[in-house]
C-alpha positions as CSV (number, residue, x, y, z in Angstrom):
1,X,8.8,7.0,11.6
2,X,11.2,3.7,11.8
3,X,10.5,3.3,15.4
4,X,6.9,3.5,14.7
5,X,7.0,0.9,12.1
6,X,8.4,-1.6,14.3
7,X,6.4,-0.7,17.1
8,X,3.6,-1.5,15.1
9,X,4.9,-4.8,14.1
10,X,6.1,-5.9,17.2
11,X,2.8,-5.1,19.3
12,X,0.7,-6.5,16.4
13,X,2.7,-9.6,16.8
14,X,2.3,-9.7,20.5
15,X,-0.8,-9.1,21.0
16,X,-1.7,-11.7,18.7
17,X,0.8,-13.9,20.7
18,X,-1.3,-12.8,23.9
19,X,-4.9,-13.2,22.0
20,X,-4.2,-16.7,20.9
21,X,-4.1,-17.7,24.6
22,X,-7.9,-17.5,24.5
23,X,-8.7,-18.8,21.2
24,X,-10.2,-22.6,20.7
25,X,-7.7,-25.0,19.2
26,X,-10.1,-24.6,16.0
27,X,-11.2,-21.3,14.3
28,X,-12.7,-19.7,11.4
29,X,-10.1,-19.0,9.0
30,X,-11.4,-18.1,5.2
31,X,-15.3,-17.1,4.7
32,X,-17.5,-17.3,1.4
33,X,-18.7,-13.9,-0.2
34,X,-21.7,-15.0,1.9
35,X,-19.8,-14.5,5.1
36,X,-20.4,-18.2,5.5
37,X,-17.2,-20.3,7.6
38,X,-15.9,-23.0,4.4
39,X,-12.0,-23.4,6.0
40,X,-11.2,-24.0,9.7
41,X,-7.8,-24.3,10.8
42,X,-5.0,-23.9,13.6
43,X,-5.7,-20.7,15.6
44,X,-1.6,-20.3,15.7
45,X,-2.2,-19.6,11.5
46,X,-3.0,-16.2,12.9
47,X,0.3,-15.5,13.5
48,X,1.1,-15.8,9.5
49,X,0.1,-11.9,8.9
50,X,1.9,-10.5,11.8
51,X,5.2,-12.8,10.3
52,X,4.3,-10.6,7.0
53,X,4.2,-7.7,8.2
54,X,7.5,-7.8,10.1
55,X,8.9,-9.4,7.3
56,X,7.5,-6.0,5.3
57,X,8.9,-3.6,7.9
58,X,12.8,-5.7,7.5
59,X,11.9,-5.0,3.7
60,X,11.1,-1.4,4.0
61,X,14.0,-0.9,6.6
62,X,16.5,-2.1,3.8
63,X,14.6,0.6,1.5
64,X,15.4,3.3,4.0
65,X,18.4,2.9,4.9
66,X,19.6,2.4,0.9
67,X,17.9,5.7,0.2
68,X,20.0,7.5,3.5
69,X,23.2,5.9,2.4
70,X,22.4,7.2,-0.7
71,X,22.0,11.0,0.6
72,X,24.9,10.2,2.7
73,X,27.5,9.6,-0.1
74,X,25.3,12.0,-2.4
75,X,28.1,14.5,-4.5
76,X,25.3,17.0,-5.1
77,X,23.1,19.3,-3.0
78,X,20.1,18.2,-5.5
79,X,20.9,14.3,-5.0
80,X,21.2,14.9,-0.9
81,X,17.7,16.5,-1.2
82,X,16.2,13.9,-3.3
83,X,17.6,10.8,-1.3
84,X,16.4,12.6,2.3
85,X,13.0,13.6,0.6
86,X,12.6,10.1,-0.9
87,X,13.4,8.6,2.8
88,X,10.6,10.5,4.1
89,X,7.9,9.3,1.9
90,X,9.1,6.2,2.3
91,X,8.9,6.1,5.7
92,X,5.6,7.5,5.9
93,X,4.3,4.9,2.8
94,X,5.5,2.1,5.6
95,X,3.8,3.5,9.1
96,X,0.9,3.6,6.6
97,X,1.1,0.1,5.2
98,X,2.4,-1.4,8.2
99,X,-0.7,0.1,10.4
100,X,-2.7,-1.3,7.4
101,X,-2.2,-4.8,7.9
102,X,-2.6,-4.3,11.7
103,X,-6.3,-3.0,11.6
104,X,-7.1,-5.9,9.2
105,X,-5.4,-8.1,11.8
106,X,-7.4,-6.8,14.8
107,X,-11.1,-7.6,12.5
108,X,-9.2,-11.3,12.0
109,X,-8.3,-11.6,15.8
110,X,-12.0,-10.2,17.2
111,X,-14.0,-12.6,14.5
112,X,-11.9,-16.1,15.9
113,X,-12.4,-15.3,19.8
114,X,-16.3,-14.5,18.6
115,X,-16.5,-17.8,16.7
116,X,-19.2,-19.1,14.9
117,X,-20.3,-20.5,11.7
118,X,-21.0,-17.3,10.1
119,X,-18.6,-13.6,10.2
120,X,-18.9,-11.1,12.5
121,X,-17.7,-9.0,9.5
122,X,-17.9,-8.7,5.7
123,X,-14.0,-9.3,5.2
124,X,-13.9,-8.4,1.6
125,X,-15.3,-5.2,1.7
126,X,-13.3,-4.6,4.9
127,X,-10.4,-4.9,3.2
128,X,-11.3,-3.2,0.3
129,X,-12.0,0.3,2.3
130,X,-8.3,0.1,3.6
131,X,-7.0,-0.4,0.5
132,X,-8.7,2.2,-0.5
133,X,-7.8,4.5,2.2
134,X,-4.0,3.3,1.6
135,X,-4.7,4.2,-1.9
136,X,-5.3,7.8,-0.8
137,X,-2.3,7.9,1.4
138,X,-0.3,6.7,-1.2
139,X,-1.7,8.8,-3.8
140,X,-1.3,12.0,-1.8
141,X,2.7,11.9,-1.1
142,X,3.8,10.4,-4.8
143,X,4.0,13.7,-6.0
144,X,6.9,14.1,-2.8
145,X,8.7,11.3,-4.2
146,X,11.6,12.4,-6.4
147,X,12.9,10.8,-9.4
148,X,14.7,6.9,-8.7
149,X,14.3,3.4,-9.8
150,X,12.8,1.7,-6.8
151,X,9.3,3.9,-5.9
152,X,6.6,6.3,-7.8
153,X,5.2,5.2,-11.4
154,X,8.5,4.3,-13.0
155,X,8.0,3.6,-16.8
156,X,10.4,4.3,-19.3
157,X,8.2,7.9,-20.0
158,X,8.2,8.9,-17.1
159,X,11.8,7.9,-16.2
160,X,13.0,10.3,-19.0
161,X,13.8,13.1,-17.3
162,X,12.4,15.2,-14.1
163,X,9.8,17.0,-15.7
164,X,8.0,14.2,-16.9
165,X,9.1,12.0,-13.8
166,X,6.9,15.4,-11.8
167,X,4.5,15.7,-14.1
168,X,3.8,11.4,-14.8
169,X,3.8,11.0,-11.0
170,X,1.3,14.2,-10.3
171,X,-0.7,13.2,-12.5
172,X,-0.6,9.2,-11.4
173,X,-1.1,10.6,-7.7
174,X,-4.5,11.9,-8.9
175,X,-5.5,8.9,-10.1
176,X,-4.8,6.9,-7.3
177,X,-6.5,9.0,-5.0
178,X,-9.6,9.1,-7.5
179,X,-9.3,4.9,-7.5
180,X,-9.3,5.0,-3.4
181,X,-12.1,7.1,-3.1
182,X,-13.9,5.0,-5.7
183,X,-12.5,1.7,-3.8
184,X,-13.8,3.1,-0.5
185,X,-17.3,4.3,-1.7
186,X,-18.1,0.9,-4.0
187,X,-17.0,-0.9,-0.2
188,X,-20.1,0.9,1.2
189,X,-22.7,0.4,-1.2
190,X,-21.5,-2.9,-3.6
191,X,-21.2,-6.1,-2.2
192,X,-18.5,-8.2,-2.1
193,X,-17.6,-10.5,-4.8
194,X,-18.7,-6.5,-6.9
195,X,-16.5,-4.6,-4.8
196,X,-13.5,-7.0,-5.2
197,X,-13.9,-6.9,-9.1
198,X,-14.5,-3.0,-8.9
199,X,-11.1,-2.4,-7.0
200,X,-9.1,-3.8,-9.4
201,X,-10.7,-2.3,-12.1
202,X,-10.5,1.1,-10.5
203,X,-6.6,0.3,-10.2
204,X,-6.2,-0.9,-13.9
205,X,-8.0,2.6,-15.5
206,X,-6.0,3.9,-12.8
207,X,-2.3,2.9,-14.2
208,X,-4.1,2.8,-18.3
209,X,-4.9,6.9,-17.7
210,X,-1.5,7.3,-16.0
211,X,0.7,5.9,-18.8
212,X,-1.3,7.4,-21.6
213,X,-0.3,10.7,-19.9
214,X,2.8,9.9,-19.6
215,X,3.7,9.0,-22.5
216,X,1.9,12.4,-24.1
217,X,4.4,14.4,-21.9
218,X,7.3,12.2,-22.7
219,X,6.7,13.0,-26.4
220,X,6.2,16.8,-25.4
221,X,9.6,17.0,-24.0
222,X,11.1,15.3,-27.0
223,X,9.6,17.9,-28.9
224,X,10.8,20.3,-26.9
225,X,14.4,19.0,-27.4
226,X,13.8,19.3,-31.0
227,X,12.6,22.7,-31.2
228,X,15.9,23.5,-28.9
229,X,18.2,21.5,-31.8
């Protein structure tokens, strides 16, 4: 998975560098809600996103390295298994994120190649659809994360113990998948401005209900401990 992340990132940059040779010096760089070009720029600005993807890959590799180091130095089998599980999930998430940006770069390059004063695509909707897919992927793997201080639904109440972590992240994963599906469906039917607002609203609602649920689970755990005493 680590190799796949680097391969996708490097290919993204390499293909962009090749395509630049066939683009005019000035290309569309930004579009308004109607899809009309409202900013033109140098074709070399298209290298920005691949550079960001490479930097992101480096950052994710650093996180993976930290978890691999933690697994190697774990004093118990439980800690080692948790670190390995988190490492595997991070690799899958990393490939998913890098792939999403690479697909988006493909749309951007095609639109730059075609040119014209009107966008060939609705980038707002495309971005939201890709984000919705990413939300679903992240939600699918969130329950597999073990308690840690870097990834997952990490708030005071969810981090209290393994039970609050497991239940809170499982609920947050369902909320994230629901937000992703809602984002994708909204992107198919609503206009660009509304889709962006709805996407942010879905994320806020998912975070809010997950926080309330985490607090509820936390209070339940406190109640159990008090009864045990």
